[in-house]
C-alpha positions in Angstrom: -14.3 30.8 -100.5 -10.7 30.9 -101.7 -8.1 29.9 -99.0 -4.4 29.9 -99.0 -1.7 28.2 -97.1 0.2 29.9 -94.3 3.5 28.5 -95.6 4.3 27.4 -99.2 7.1 25.1 -98.5 6.9 21.5 -100.2 8.1 19.6 -97.1 7.5 19.8 -93.5 11.2 18.9 -93.0 12.4 21.9 -95.1 14.2 24.6 -93.2 12.1 27.9 -92.8 14.2 29.6 -90.4 17.7 29.7 -88.7 17.8 30.5 -85.1 21.2 31.7 -84.0 22.9 29.4 -86.6 20.6 26.3 -86.1 18.1 25.2 -88.7 14.1 25.2 -87.9 12.1 22.9 -90.1 8.6 23.9 -91.3 6.9 21.3 -88.9 8.7 22.9 -85.7 7.6 26.4 -86.9 4.0 25.2 -87.3 4.0 23.7 -83.9 5.3 26.7 -82.3 2.5 28.8 -84.2 -0.2 26.5 -82.9 1.2 26.6 -79.2 1.3 30.5 -79.3 -2.2 30.9 -80.9 -3.7 28.7 -78.1 -1.9 30.9 -75.6 -2.8 34.4 -76.8 -5.0 36.5 -74.4 -8.3 38.0 -75.6 -8.2 41.1 -77.7 -8.6 41.2 -81.5 -5.6 43.3 -82.3 -1.9 42.4 -81.6 1.1 45.0 -81.6 3.8 42.5 -82.2 7.0 44.1 -80.8 9.1 40.8 -80.7 12.7 41.8 -81.6 13.8 38.2 -82.5 12.9 37.8 -86.3 11.8 34.1 -85.7 9.6 35.1 -82.6 7.9 38.0 -84.7 7.2 35.5 -87.4 5.7 32.9 -84.9 3.7 35.7 -83.4 2.6 37.2 -86.9 1.3 33.6 -87.9 -0.2 32.8 -84.6 -2.0 35.9 -84.5 -3.4 35.2 -88.0 -4.5 31.6 -87.0 -6.1 32.7 -83.9 -8.3 35.1 -85.8 -6.7 38.5 -84.7 -5.2 41.3 -86.5 -1.7 42.4 -86.6 -0.9 46.2 -86.0 2.5 47.2 -87.4 3.3 51.0 -86.6 6.3 52.6 -88.1 7.7 53.5 -84.7 7.2 52.5 -81.2 7.4 55.9 -79.7 4.8 56.5 -76.6 2.5 58.9 -79.0 2.4 56.1 -81.5 1.3 53.6 -79.0 -1.3 56.0 -77.9 -2.4 56.3 -81.7 -2.5 52.4 -81.6 -4.9 52.3 -78.7 -7.0 54.8 -80.0 -7.3 52.9 -83.2 -8.0 49.6 -81.6 -8.9 49.8 -77.9 -8.7 46.1 -77.5 -5.0 46.0 -78.7 -2.3 44.3 -76.6 1.4 43.9 -77.0 3.2 40.8 -77.7 6.9 41.0 -76.7 10.1 39.1 -76.1 12.0 41.2 -73.7 12.5 41.4 -69.9 12.3 45.3 -70.1 9.3 46.0 -72.1 7.7 49.1 -70.9 4.9 49.3 -73.6 1.9 51.1 -72.2 -0.5 48.6 -73.4 -1.8 45.2 -71.9 1.4 43.2 -72.5 1.9 39.3 -73.0 5.2 37.7 -73.2 5.9 35.4 -76.0 5.7 31.8 -74.8 9.0 30.0 -75.6 8.6 26.3 -76.4 9.5 23.6 -73.7 12.8 21.8 -74.2 11.3 18.6 -75.7 8.8 20.4 -78.0 11.1 20.3 -81.1 11.3 16.4 -80.7 7.6 16.2 -80.1 7.1 18.1 -83.4 9.5 15.9 -85.2 7.7 12.8 -84.0 4.2 14.1 -85.5 3.4 13.0 -88.9 -0.2 14.7 -89.0 0.9 18.3 -88.6 -1.1 20.2 -91.2 -0.5 23.5 -92.9 -3.0 25.8 -91.7 -5.3 27.4 -94.6 -6.5 31.0 -94.4 -9.2 32.6 -96.1 -8.0 35.0 -98.8 -10.2 37.8 -97.6 -9.3 37.6 -94.0 -7.6 41.1 -92.8 -4.1 39.9 -91.5 -2.8 43.3 -90.6 -2.8 47.0 -90.5 0.3 48.6 -91.7 0.8 52.3 -91.0 2.6 54.6 -93.2 6.2 55.8 -92.3 5.3 59.3 -91.1 8.0 60.7 -93.2 5.5 63.1 -94.7 3.0 63.5 -91.8 0.9 61.5 -89.4 1.1 57.8 -89.8 -2.1 56.4 -91.7 -3.3 52.6 -91.3 -3.8 50.5 -94.4 -5.8 47.3 -94.3 -3.9 44.3 -95.7 -5.7 41.0 -96.5 -4.1 37.6 -96.4 -4.8 37.2 -100.2 -3.4 40.6 -101.1 -0.1 39.9 -99.2 0.2 36.3 -100.8 -0.3 37.5 -104.4 2.1 40.5 -103.8 4.9 38.2 -102.3 4.4 35.5 -104.9 4.9 38.1 -107.7 8.1 39.3 -106.0 9.5 35.9 -105.4 9.1 35.0 -109.2 10.4 38.4 -110.2 13.5 38.3 -108.1 14.2 34.9 -109.3 13.7 33.5 -105.7 10.9 31.2 -105.7 11.8 27.8 -104.4 15.4 28.8 -104.7 16.3 27.4 -101.1 17.8 30.9 -100.3 18.0 32.4 -96.9 16.9 36.0 -96.2 19.3 38.0 -93.8 17.8 41.4 -93.1 19.2 44.3 -91.5 15.9 46.0 -91.4 13.3 45.2 -88.6 10.2 42.9 -89.6 7.6 45.5 -88.0 8.1 47.8 -90.9 6.7 47.4 -94.3 9.8 46.5 -96.2 11.1 44.2 -93.5 7.7 42.6 -92.9 7.3 41.6 -96.6 10.9 40.8 -97.5 12.4 39.3 -94.5 9.2 37.3 -93.2 6.4 37.1 -95.8 8.6 36.5 -98.8 10.1 33.4 -96.8 6.4 32.0 -96.0 5.0 32.6 -99.7 8.2 31.9 -101.6 9.2 28.6 -99.8 12.4 30.3 -98.5 14.0 30.5 -95.1 15.1 33.6 -93.1 17.6 34.4 -90.1 16.2 35.5 -86.9 18.8 38.2 -86.2 18.8 41.9 -87.2 22.5 42.8 -87.5 23.4 46.5 -87.3 27.1 47.0 -87.4 29.0 45.7 -90.5 31.0 42.9 -88.3 27.4 41.7 -87.2 26.1 41.6 -90.8 29.2 39.4 -91.8 28.7 37.2 -88.7 24.9 36.7 -89.4 25.5 36.0 -93.1 28.3 33.3 -92.3 25.8 31.7 -89.9 23.6 30.5 -92.6 24.3 28.5 -95.9 24.2 29.6 -99.4 22.6 30.9 -101.4 22.1 34.1 -99.2 20.1 37.0 -99.8 21.0 40.3 -98.0 17.9 42.6 -97.3 19.0 46.0 -96.5 18.5 49.6 -96.9 20.5 52.6 -98.4 21.7 53.8 -95.0 23.0 50.5 -93.9 24.5 49.5 -97.3 26.4 52.8 -97.2 27.8 52.0 -93.7 28.7 48.6 -95.0 30.7 49.8 -98.1 32.4 52.4 -96.1 33.4 49.8 -93.5 35.2 47.5 -96.0 34.2 44.6 -93.7 34.9 41.3 -95.7 31.7 39.5 -96.1 30.6 35.8 -97.2 29.3 35.7 -100.6 25.5 36.5 -101.1 23.4 35.6 -104.3 21.4 38.9 -104.4 21.2 42.1 -102.4 17.8 44.0 -102.0 17.4 47.6 -101.0 14.5 49.8 -100.5 13.0 52.7 -98.1 15.0 55.3 -100.0 16.4 56.1 -103.4 19.9 54.3 -104.1 22.7 56.4 -105.4 23.9 54.5 -108.6 27.7 54.9 -107.5 26.6 53.0 -104.4 24.9 50.2 -106.2 28.0 49.8 -108.7 30.2 49.7 -105.4 27.9 47.1 -103.7 27.8 44.8 -106.7 31.5 45.0 -107.0 32.0 44.4 -103.3 29.6 41.7 -102.9 30.0 40.1 -106.2 26.2 39.8 -106.8 23.4 41.8 -108.3 21.6 44.5 -106.4 17.8 45.0 -107.0 16.0 47.9 -105.7 12.3 47.6 -104.9 9.6 50.3 -105.4 6.3 50.3 -103.9 4.2 52.0 -101.0 2.2 51.0 -98.1 -1.0 51.3 -100.2 0.2 49.1 -103.1 2.9 46.8 -101.7 5.9 46.4 -104.0 5.1 46.7 -107.6 8.6 47.3 -109.4 12.2 46.6 -109.4 15.2 48.0 -111.1 19.0 47.0 -111.1 20.2 50.4 -110.3 23.9 49.8 -111.3 22.5 49.1 -114.9 20.1 52.0 -115.5 17.5 54.4 -114.0 14.4 52.9 -115.4 12.0 50.8 -113.0 10.2 47.9 -114.4 6.8 46.9 -113.3 5.8 43.5 -112.0 3.8 41.4 -114.5 0.1 42.5 -114.4 0.8 45.9 -112.8 -0.4 49.0 -114.9 0.5 52.7 -114.6 -1.5 55.4 -116.3 -1.6 59.3 -115.9 -4.7 60.9 -115.1 -5.5 64.5 -115.0 -7.3 65.6 -111.8 -9.3 68.9 -111.1 -7.2 69.2 -107.8 -3.8 68.8 -109.4 -1.7 71.8 -109.6 0.2 72.6 -112.9 3.4 71.8 -111.1 2.2 68.2 -110.2 -0.3 67.3 -112.7 -1.0 64.7 -114.0 -1.2 62.1 -111.2 0.0 58.6 -111.8 -2.3 55.7 -111.0 -1.4 52.1 -110.1 -3.8 49.2 -110.8 -3.7 45.5 -111.7 -2.1 42.6 -110.4 -2.3 42.4 -106.7 -3.4 45.9 -106.3 -7.1 45.5 -105.3 -8.2 49.1 -106.1 -6.5 51.8 -108.2 -4.1 53.8 -106.0 -2.8 57.4 -106.9 0.9 57.7 -106.2 2.5 60.3 -104.3 5.6 60.4 -106.4 6.6 62.4 -109.4 6.6 59.5 -112.1 7.5 59.7 -115.8 6.1 56.9 -117.8 8.5 55.5 -120.5 6.2 52.9 -121.8 3.6 50.3 -120.6 6.1 48.6 -118.3 8.9 51.0 -117.5 9.0 54.3 -115.6 11.4 56.8 -114.0 11.0 58.1 -110.5 11.7 61.8 -109.9 11.0 61.8 -106.1 8.1 62.5 -104.0 5.7 65.1 -105.2 5.9 66.6 -101.6 9.5 67.0 -102.2 9.5 69.1 -105.3 10.4 72.8 -104.6 10.4 76.0 -106.3 12.7 78.9 -105.1 13.2 82.0 -107.1 11.5 80.6 -110.1 13.9 77.5 -109.9 12.9 73.9 -109.4 14.5 70.8 -107.9 13.5 68.2 -105.5 14.7 67.3 -102.0 15.7 63.9 -103.1 18.3 65.6 -105.7 19.5 67.7 -103.0 20.0 64.9 -100.4 21.9 63.0 -103.1 24.3 65.8 -103.9 25.0 66.5 -100.2 25.7 62.9 -99.6 28.0 62.2 -102.5 30.4 64.9 -101.0 33.5 63.2 -99.7 33.5 63.1 -96.0 29.9 63.3 -95.4 28.6 60.3 -93.5 24.9 61.5 -93.6 22.9 64.5 -94.6 19.3 65.7 -95.2 17.7 69.0 -96.6 14.4 70.2 -95.1 12.0 72.8 -96.4 10.1 74.3 -93.4 6.2 75.2 -94.0 5.4 78.5 -95.1 5.8 81.0 -92.1 4.9 84.6 -91.9 8.2 86.8 -92.5 7.2 89.0 -89.4 5.8 92.2 -88.7 8.0 93.9 -91.2 7.1 91.7 -94.1 5.4 92.9 -97.1 1.7 91.8 -97.7 1.8 88.1 -99.0 5.4 88.0 -98.1 6.7 84.6 -96.8 10.1 83.2 -95.6 10.8 79.8 -96.9 14.4 78.8 -96.8 15.8 75.4 -97.1 18.0 74.2 -94.1 20.2 71.2 -94.1 21.7 68.9 -91.3 24.9 67.0 -92.1 27.1 64.3 -90.2 30.7 65.2 -91.5 33.1 64.9 -88.7 36.1 65.6 -90.9 34.8 68.6 -92.6 34.6 72.2 -91.5 31.8 74.5 -92.5 33.7 76.6 -95.2 34.9 73.3 -97.2 31.5 71.6 -96.9 29.7 74.8 -98.4 32.4 75.2 -101.1 31.9 71.5 -102.1 28.1 71.9 -102.0 28.2 75.2 -104.2 29.9 73.2 -107.0 26.9 70.9 -107.0 23.8 72.7 -106.5 22.4 76.3 -107.6 23.0 78.9 -105.2 19.2 79.4 -104.8 19.3 76.1 -103.0 22.0 76.5 -100.7 20.8 75.8 -97.1 20.4 78.5 -94.7 21.6 77.3 -92.1 23.8 74.4 -92.6 24.0 72.6 -89.3 26.5 69.9 -88.1 25.0 67.1 -86.0 26.5 64.1 -84.5 23.7 61.8 -86.1 20.4 62.1 -87.8 17.5 60.7 -86.0 16.7 57.9 -88.6 14.3 55.0 -87.7 15.4 51.4 -88.0 14.6 51.2 -91.8 16.7 54.3 -92.4 13.8 56.7 -93.0 13.5 60.2 -91.2 10.0 60.7 -89.7 8.9 64.2 -90.3 8.1 64.6 -86.5 11.7 63.8 -85.8 12.9 66.2 -88.4 10.8 69.0 -87.0 12.1 68.2 -83.6 15.7 68.5 -85.0 14.8 71.8 -86.5 13.4 73.3 -83.4 16.4 72.1 -81.4 19.1 73.7 -83.6 17.3 76.9 -84.9 16.1 80.1 -83.3 19.2 80.0 -80.8 19.8 83.2 -78.9 23.3 84.4 -77.8 24.5 82.3 -74.8 25.1 84.3 -71.7 26.1 83.2 -68.3 23.5 82.6 -65.6 23.9 83.6 -61.9 25.6 80.8 -60.1 23.5 81.2 -57.1 20.3 79.1 -58.6 20.6 75.4 -57.7 19.2 72.8 -60.0 18.6 69.1 -59.0 21.0 67.0 -61.4 18.5 64.1 -61.5 15.7 66.5 -62.5 17.0 69.5 -64.7 13.4 71.2 -64.4 13.5 71.7 -60.9 15.5 74.6 -59.3 15.8 76.0 -55.8 16.7 79.8 -55.0 18.9 79.8 -52.0 18.5 82.0 -49.0 21.9 84.0 -49.9 20.8 84.8 -53.5 22.0 88.4 -54.2 18.5 89.2 -55.5 16.9 88.7 -52.1 18.0 91.5 -49.9 15.2 94.2 -49.8 12.7 91.5 -51.2 11.4 91.8 -48.3 13.3 92.0 -45.1 12.1 89.4 -42.6 9.9 87.7 -44.9 11.6 87.2 -48.3 10.2 85.9 -51.4 11.8 85.3 -54.7 11.5 88.2 -57.2 9.3 87.3 -60.3 12.2 88.1 -62.8 14.5 85.5 -61.1 11.6 82.9 -61.3 11.4 83.7 -64.8 15.1 83.6 -65.5 15.5 80.4 -63.8 12.4 78.7 -65.6 13.5 79.8 -68.9 17.0 78.5 -68.3 15.7 75.2 -67.5 13.4 75.0 -70.3 16.2 75.9 -72.8 18.5 73.2 -71.1 15.7 70.5 -71.6 15.1 71.5 -75.1 19.0 71.9 -75.6 18.2 75.4 -76.9 19.9 77.7 -74.5 18.0 81.1 -74.5 20.2 84.1 -74.0 17.1 86.6 -74.9 13.4 85.7 -75.3 10.2 87.6 -75.7 7.5 86.9 -73.3 3.9 87.1 -74.7 2.6 86.8 -70.9 3.6 86.2 -67.5 1.4 85.7 -64.4 2.6 85.2 -60.6 -0.1 83.5 -58.8 1.6 82.8 -55.4 4.8 83.9 -53.7 7.9 81.4 -53.7 10.0 81.5 -50.7 13.9 80.9 -51.1 14.8 77.3 -50.3 11.6 76.1 -51.8 12.1 73.5 -54.6 10.3 74.7 -57.7 9.3 72.6 -60.7 8.9 73.8 -64.2 6.7 72.1 -66.8 6.2 73.2 -70.5 4.8 72.5 -73.9 5.8 73.6 -77.2 2.9 74.8 -79.7 3.2 74.0 -83.3 3.9 77.7 -83.8 7.1 77.4 -81.8 5.6 79.3 -78.8 6.3 77.7 -75.6 3.9 77.7 -72.6 5.2 77.1 -69.2 4.2 76.8 -65.4 6.2 77.0 -62.2 4.9 74.7 -59.2 5.9 74.6 -55.5 4.5 71.2 -54.9 0.8 71.2 -55.7 0.7 75.1 -55.8 0.9 77.1 -58.7 3.5 80.1 -58.5 3.9 81.5 -62.0 3.0 80.6 -65.7 3.7 82.3 -68.8 4.4 82.2 -72.7 7.6 82.5 -74.5 7.0 83.8 -78.2 8.5 81.7 -80.9 11.0 84.5 -81.8 13.7 85.7 -79.4 13.8 89.4 -78.5 14.9 91.2 -75.3 13.3 90.6 -72.0 13.6 93.9 -70.6 9.7 94.8 -70.7 8.8 91.5 -69.1 11.3 92.0 -66.3 9.7 95.4 -65.4 6.2 93.6 -65.6 7.6 90.9 -63.4 8.8 93.1 -60.6 5.6 95.1 -60.5 3.6 91.9 -60.3 5.8 90.6 -57.4 5.1 93.9 -55.5 1.5 93.1 -55.9 1.6 89.6 -54.8 3.5 90.6 -51.7 1.0 93.4 -50.8 
C-alpha cells in the first residue's frame, strides 16, 4: 500500500503559512490539524466553508486525517447545498463565521488555545501524517458554467501527483515562495494552486483572499519574497485598470477563463514577472501551461498525452474528440474543448465545443465574441449568450427556430450607439447581439466564472419586458414584503361590487398579483397573456393578500394568491407578453359566480 506525506516540507520549522503577516511553522500547522481532526463530529462528508485560507487548509487536512471526505462545490447557494445533502446525507458544514446560515448541521472551526503554538514548538516528536494514496480526499464539482454541477472523485495520490508535476513545471518546487491568491480555496483552481501546491511543493501560502487592488497590494506586502500571485483574468483586468502600485512578484498564475494576450503583456510589464496560464479541467486536474504573452500554444505537462479520436456520436462540426491520458490522469478523459493538436506536446485551444455557434452558415465561438467585446475601450466586463432553441411562435414555418445571440455589458461611460459601432468593426453582422443589454455588473462567482443558471436568470430578468404603464395608486403594498398587498376600502373598483358586502373584483386581484410578481423579478409587466386564472374564494377589501409564484423552464409563471391559509386565486402567466383583455372579461365573470 503506497502512502504519501501530508506535507512535503523538509523541516518542521519551515514556514507553511502566513496568517495576517505572521509566519506559521509546519509543526504548528500539524498540531492544529491533529487538534481539529480529533474534534470533528460524526459524519463522513465535510463541506468546508472556512473563509480564512489557513483555517480552510487545516480543515481540509483534518478531514483527510480523520478519514472523512471533503465536498467542494462551485457555489454556496441554497440549491447547491440541497444537492450536497442529497449526494451525501451525512454531510456537515465546517465554518469559521459567526453568521453562518448554511442549511446543514454546522460545526464551528476550533481555534487553538493561546499557548498551543508554544506547546507545539516544544514538541520534538510531531510526525507528518502519511495518507494512503488510494484514499478519496475530496469530491470536486464542476463549475456549473455549462449546466448542473457534477461531482468528481479525487484520491490523495491523484492530487499529489498532479501538484508535484505542477510545482516542477512552474519552477516552484522547494523555492520557498509564498502563494497569494485572489481566488477562494473552495474552487478547483484555488484549491489546487493556493493550498495543495503549498502542501505538495514545500511552499507557503497566505491566509487572506484580497479582492480590491489595494487589498491585493497589502496582502503581497505582508509576505516575504519570492511571491506568487494566483489570480484570474477578471481579477487581473481590474488590477491592471486600477494602476495600483504592487510589491514585486516572482510569478503570476492565471486560470478559470482564457486570458487576452494584450492583458498578459500588460501584466508582465506592470508586475515585472512572467505570467503563466494554467489549463485543465475538474476531471483531469491541470495538464498544461503557456506563457500567454509569448504565444498561443499550450505545452503539456511531462507524461501527459493528447490524441484525437473519431467517435460515432461526434457531429461533423465537433469531430474528432481529443482525449487526455498519461501522467497523473488515472483514466483517459474526453475533453469538452475544441483543441487543435500541433505536435505531441503542444496544442491550440479554440474554446469549448459547446461555445461553437453557427448563424447563417457562419461559424465562430462565444469565447472569441467575448474577447472582442471586452477589448473595446470603455467596456469593464461583458458576455455573449446563445439561448437554447425556442419555437419561433404560432406563425413560424415548420422547423423554424429563433436563435439570436444576446449580450450583457458593463460599460458606464459608453452609450448604445457607440458600443454597437465599435462592435460592428470587430465582428460579423451575423453575430451582432439582439438585444445588447447594459447592466451594472455581471453575476460572476468568486473565480470570475459565470454559472449558466446565473446567466439564465439574467436573461429572464432583462428580456421579454412589456411596456411599463402606471398602476392604480390605490393598491397598498407592504414595504417589508413586496409580494403582499391590500386593497383598501375606498378602491375605485369596489362601488357596485357588491353594495353592503364588497369583494375585490378578480381583475383587480390579477392586476395587483402580476404587478407584485413583476417587481419581484424586476420585470415590470405592462401587458401579459394569462393561460389560465381561477378564483377560489372571495377577498374582502382591507384583507392582506400574499402572492407566491414559480417560473417554469419555459418561462411561464405559475402563481397563487392567499388570504392567510385560504386560497383566493391562482393562474399561469404565459412566457410571452400579449394583451390581457380576454382574461379581464373572464375574471369579472368568475367573480360574479363566486359571489352568487
